[in-house]
N, C-alpha and C positions, 0 to 999 in steps of 0.2 A: 233630211228634207223633210221639212214640216207643212203642212198644209190642211186649215179645216182642222188642226187639234189632231190631225194622224200623220205619223212618222214613217215614212218607208225605212224597213228595217232591211229586210231581203227581199229579192224579186217573188212577189207572190204572196209575201208575209207583214202584213201591219200588225203595228201595236198601238195602242191609244197611248196617250202623252201620260195620261192619271196612272197608267202602269208603268210608266217608265221609273226609277227607284230614284232619290237624290243621294248623291255621297258626299259626305263632309267630312275632313278632316278633322279630328279631335281635338287637335291644335288651333284652330281656327273656329272652333264650334261658338265660342260667344262671340267672338267679333262678325260670324256669320248670323247671329240672332239680333245683334245690338240693328247690322245692315238692313235686316229686314223689318225691322220695328215690333219684332216679336218680344223682347225686354226693353225695359227704359234704357235712356243712354245713363242715368244716372244709378244706376243697378248697383255699383260697389255701394253707394251710400245707403241705399237700401238693404243691401244685404247685411251691412255694419247693424243697422236697427232691428232687422230680422235675430240676427243671430245675441242681441243683448235679450229680444222676448224670449228667444228659447234659455238661453240660462234661466233667467228668473223662471218658465215654467216647470223647468228641469228641476228647480230646489224646490218646489212645491211638491214632485212625484212621492208615492209613497213608496215602501222599501218594496214590496211587491211586486209593483209594475217597473221601481228603478231596476231592479233585477233581470227582468224578461227583457227588457225594453234599450236600456243603455248598455249593450255589449259592444257596440260600434259607432259608425260616424251615425247624426242625423239627417234623413233626408226627404222626401215628400213622402213614400212608403211608410218607413217606421214611424213617422207624425202624424201618420192617417192610422195605424196601429193603434199607439196611444191614445189618440184621442178618443178612438172607439173603447176601449178599454176603460177611459176615463169617465165618460158619458152612461158605461153601463152602471157604476157605482153610486151618480149621484143621484139624490133622491129631493121631489119638491121642483115647483116650476121655475122659480127661480135659477136653477142650479148651483154650480159653488164656482169658490175662486179657482180652483185649480181647474175646472173644466172650461172656464171663462177665460183662462190664459191661453190654451193651448187651442179654444176655436180661435182667438186672436191672432195663435200663430199659423194656423192652416189658412186663415183669411187674409195675413199678410203674404202668406207663400202663393194667393191665386191671385193675390192683385198684380196686374199686367203680364202674368205668366211669369211672375219673379221667381217661384219653383225651378222654371227650367234655367236660368243665371244660375239658382242654388247651387242644382245638382250637376250642371256641368263643371260650376268652378270646382266641386268636391270630386268631381269625377279627374280633371286635370290635375288638382291637387295628388290625387292616387296613384295615377299612372306615370306624373313627371316627375312625383319625388318620392311618394312612401313606398312606394313598389321596389323601385331604382335603389332606395335606402336599405330596405330589405333584402335586397339580393346582394349589396356591399357587405351589409353584417353577416349575412350566411358565407360568403365566400372568406371573410375575416376569418369567421368561425371554424369554417372547412381548413383553415392554413394552422389556424392553432391547432387545431385536432392533429392535424397530421405531424405538424412538430413534436405536440404532445406525445404522440405514438413513437414517433426515432427517437425522443429522447431517453424514454422506458425501456425500448430494444437495447438503446448505448448503454444504458444504466444495467441492466438486466447482463449485457455482455461482459461490461467490466468488470461488476460485480461477481459473474460466475470464471474470468481469467483473474482475476486477486484470489477468492479460494482456490482454485486448480493451482495456482502458483504456490499458496501457504500449505495447501495441502503435500507436495511436491518437495518444498523444502524443507516442510517438518520431517517426511520421508528420507529425505535425503541427511538429515542430521540424526535419524531415528530417534525421535521424540512424537508425542500426541497430539501437542499443540494446545492442549487444556490449561496445564501451568508452567509459560514455556518459561521462566527463570531457573526455576525449580528443575526442570525436565534436563535442560542444558545443562545447570552447575552438577547434575546425576552422571555426563556422559563420562566426567571424569573419571568416575568408579570403572568404567570399561579399559580404560589405560593398561592395565595389567594382563588383559586377553590380547590387546592388539603387540605388545612387549613378547609375550610367551609364541605368540605367532611367528613375530619375526625373529625369535631364537630357534622354534624349531625350523623353518623353513631356512634358515642359515646352515643349520646340521644337518637338516636331509639334500642341501646342496652342494656339500663336503666344500666348502669356501676355505675351508683349510688348505686345501691342495692349488687353490689360486693363491693365496697367501705363499704359499711355497714356492713354488711356479715364479711368482714377482721374484721372491728375494734369493733365488738361486740365477736368476736373469740379473738381477743387479749388482750381485758377488762376482761375477765373471766377467761383468762388462766395467766393473771397478776394480778387475783386478786382485781381489780379496780371496782368493779359492783358496781352503784350505782353514783360511781363519773364520773367527766365531761368524754366524750371520747377524745382521743388524736389524733389530726388530721395526720392522717399517710399515706396521700395522699394528701397533701395539692395543689398541683399546678392543678392536675387531679379533684381534686374535687371543686376547684376554676373556674376551665372554663367549667366543668361540671351547675355551679351556677349561675354564671357570663358571661360565653361565653369569645370567644378569644377576650378579650379586651388589652388592652395597657399594658406593664408591669409598667409603672407609677401610672397607675389605680391599677394594683392589688396590687403594694407596699403601695400604699395609704391605701384599704381597709385593707388589712393584718395590718399596724399600727395600723386601729382603724380612720384614717381619714376620712373625708367624701369626697366624689367623685363628685362632680357636673355634670352636663351635659354638655360634649364641652372641660371636663377638659382636659387637654394632658401636657405631657411634650416637644411639639414641640413649646409652645410660649414662645419667650425668653423676652418678656417685655409684661406688663400689663399696661395699663391707668389708673391711680387712681387721681380723682379731689380730688384738694385742696380746702380752703375757697374761695382763690380768683383766681385763676388759677389753670391748669389740672396738674396733680403732677406724674411721671413716676414712678413707682412699678417695681423694678426688680423682676421677675418673680421666679429667682431661688439665691435670695437676699442673701448677708454674713451676720450673725449674730454674733457680738463677747461676748456678753453676755447680761445680762439683766438690766445691772446698765444702772440708768437714765442719768448719768453726761451727761451734752450736751458741744459744743464746740461754741459757738458762733463769727460767721465771722462780723468781722468791716470791716470797708471799707478800700480798696486798698493800700491808703497809710498808715493805723494804724493797725495794726494787733497783737490782744491780744491773748494770749493763757491763760488762765485759768482753770487750771486743779487741779480737787479737788478729792482726793488721802482718804482712810480711815486714819485715823492718824489727821484728821482736818487741816494738813500742804499746804499749799497754794503755787504756784511757778507763778509768776508773770512775763509775758513778756513784755520788754518794747515796744520803738518802731522798726522800721526796720533796725533802722540803729546801734542798741545794742540788743541782743539777750543773755539773760542768760539761762543756762540751770542746775537747780538745781532740780533736781526730786525728791524727797522721795519714794519710791514706797513701803509700808509697804504690810504685808501678806493678800490675801483676805479675804473674811468672810469664814464663819465655810460651809455654802453652795456651797464655790469652785468655783462662779459665775467669769466668765472672764469679761473684760473688755466688755464695749459696748460702741463703739464711735457711735454718730448719727450727721450727718452732715446734718443741713439745707440751701439751695440756692437757690434761684428763686421758691420755692415751691417744687423744685425735694427732695424725701427724699429714700437716699437709705442706707440699712441696709446691714452690710459686719458680718461676722462669722470668728471667727480665723479660723476653720476648715472646709476648702471645701469639700461642700458636694458635695457626687460623684454625675454624671450625670445621671438621669435616662435614660435608652435606650426609642427610640419613637416608635420601632416596638411592633407588637402584643406578644400575650404570645409563641403561636407557630411558630411564626417566628424568634423573639429571638431565638438565639444558646441555650445559658443558661436555661432558663424557657423551653424550645424544649427538651433538655435534661433529666429537673426534672420530665415533662411531661412523656417523655419517660419510667424513671427510674420506677417510680410511676405504670406505665402498667405493667412493666417487673415484678414489686414487689407483684402485684396481681395476675400476672400469676403463679410464683414460689408458691405462696401462696396456688393456688387450686388446683396447680400441687400435691404439698405433700399432701394437704387436700384429693385429690381422692386417693393416693394410701395409706394412711392411713386410708379410708373407704374401701376400697376393702380388706386391711389384718385384716383379724381374728385372727391373734395370739397377736399383741398387745393389750394385755388385761390390763395394765395400764392405756393406754389413753383411753380403751374403758371404764373402769372404772371411770376414772377422767370425761368421758363427758356425764356419766349418771347424773351429778350433772349440767348439763349446763341447759341452758334455752331451751325451746323446738326452739326457733327459730334458735339455734345452732345446738343442737344434733337431730333435726327434719329434717333438711335438706337432702334429700336424694341424692343419686349418680346421679340421672339425672339431679337434679338442680343444684346440680355443674358443671358437664359436660357442662349442657346450659351457665353458668355462665363463665368458661372458654372460650367455645365457642365464647362468646360476646368475651372476652378482645383478644381474637386470631384475631377476625377479624380488632379491631383497630390497632392491632399490626403491621397484614399485610401491613395496608396501607403506615406507616411508613418504612417496608420493601421493599415497592414497587421500582423497578431499577431507574424508571423516576423520580418519589419523590427524592429518595437519588440525582440523577443524578444534577436536577435541586437545591437541596440545596448545592451540591460541588461547584456549577456554582455559585451562589450566595454568597458561601464562599471563594472562591479562586479562581483569576484571572489565575491561573498557570492551573488550572485544566482545566478551560475554552482553554487553550492553547494546553496544552496536547490533548484533546478531537481535538479540531480543527486539532492541527498537525496530528493524526491519521487519521481524515477523509480524510485531504488533501493528505498526502502519500499513502493512498488505490487509491483514484483519479488519485493520479499522476504517481503512477506504471500500474494502467488500460491504461491510455493515455501515457506510454511509452512502454506498451507491446500492442497498438496500431500500432505505429510508428516501432517497430521492426517485427510486422507483417508484414507492409508494405514493409519494405526494403527487408525483405526475400522475398516476391511474387516477388520485383523487380528481387533478385538474382535468385530466382527459373528460371524467364521466359528468363532469360542471359544464366542460362546452359544449359534452353532446346534449345534456340533456338544454340547454341553452339552444343549439342547432333545431333541435325539437321543436322547443317554443318558438322560433323564429320561423319555422316553417308554416306551423298549425297559423301563425298571425299572417304570413303572405297568402295563405288558401284564403284564410276571412278575409283579408284585403281585396285579392282578386277575387272571389266568388260577389263580393259587394260590388266592384268595380263593375262586373259582370251587371248588375243587374239595375245598375244605376243606368250602363250604358242601354241594355235594353228598354229601361223605362222613358229615356230622351227619344229615343227612336222611336217609340211608341205613340209617346204625346207629339212628335214632330210629324209622323203620319197622320195623325186626325187631325193635325193644323193646317198641311199643305194638301189632306188628301191624296197624298202620292207614298209610296213605301220610301223611306229614309234611312240611311245607313252611316254609321258615323266609322270612318275609314282611317289609316295609318296606320303606327307602328304599334297600335293601343290591340291588337289582334295577337302580336308577337309578344311583347309585353306581358298580356294577361295569361298567353299560353304556356309562358316559363317556369 
């Protein structure tokens, strides 16, 4: 209730009207000033003219004043400070062009209190646009920073995992990983160690007793007791008897041929002494038959070919200038022996066969793929037999087999379950050596260059992935630092703008309080925005 300029606030307490503050929402500040005739209605036009005058005056400023006063927006207080510094440097009673320009700006600001509209518009621009824009840029930069940090951690994690997998696979393959292709190729040199271990375990586990038990069992079931045993595991038994010798020696032994010490298929030629001079005998000689017909070699100028064939018919060859081909080839003898042509020249005897013999491999039994597979097949055959025999021994319902085995010798029927299980365990130990990952890998490396290239490619891909992740992590770290610097710059800019906006707000409140003679408060969201 107002009465004589006094408003009753509470019972027994009164406050003069001039002390009651005016609260003005900052969004309606310009409209409020126009309604109360504090600024002209054409204030926008006047401010456009004022901006042109300010731009002209700024262009005249010397460098020292420009650096100290043009760090932010220009409004009443900064312009007043610029004018003070300019007037200090003026000489003469007429002044200077710079001084006159800034005095004109100040005069225009005070014209019809235009500085109120100028400061109010600048405050609205800062609070409604500039500060929210800085907040959004800060928020966006913070998201970028979080994303870069997440990517950096992800790249570091992938890099560590790939390097760990690379080291794990290198350890599994038994290489260092410095020169992958060379180190993988060198693994083949470890094969003799693996083969020696397989042979040692095969001997230690007494696999020969397993073979004997298997052969006796088969011989009994086939009803061939008393006859010569059938060699059911030939390659395995051969290795147990003669060791891991060359395939050529194994074939000779199986063919009943005598194997001499140091005899091997890798010798291409063997020198044999003749009556007069040394004679070369081809180790892999070709023999075309058992006939003893010879072809004597005459002089180089007169060659005679006397070929005698069955039927007592001869074909004589004349001199080199006249050759007659009239050969009657009759049917070979009943034995069906093909021809044999023996050529003698200079003490060198070469025997050639019509059917070319297959070249025997120079590798050992376990090294050569065919014989190694036969060795493994023999092991698997023994393993299957023992497993089946264990099932039969543990099953009590198979009366037919039980009755059948009652007639078997004691070394067959008297084998306990524990003995058969021990045999199976021995066979499994040898078989496990073939299933070893490193051994199988080395075999594949020896057999296929493409497999070696594939291993090398997989290892290099892991290493390249780790290196690429490391590079990406470094790039992300660099981007992260750039974003952090941008965030600091935006925060400083926001603090500067907020501080300047608070100064403009305080300036307007003071000027309006002087005009109306009572406190004036600019209210609204401005306090929240400036406090962020």
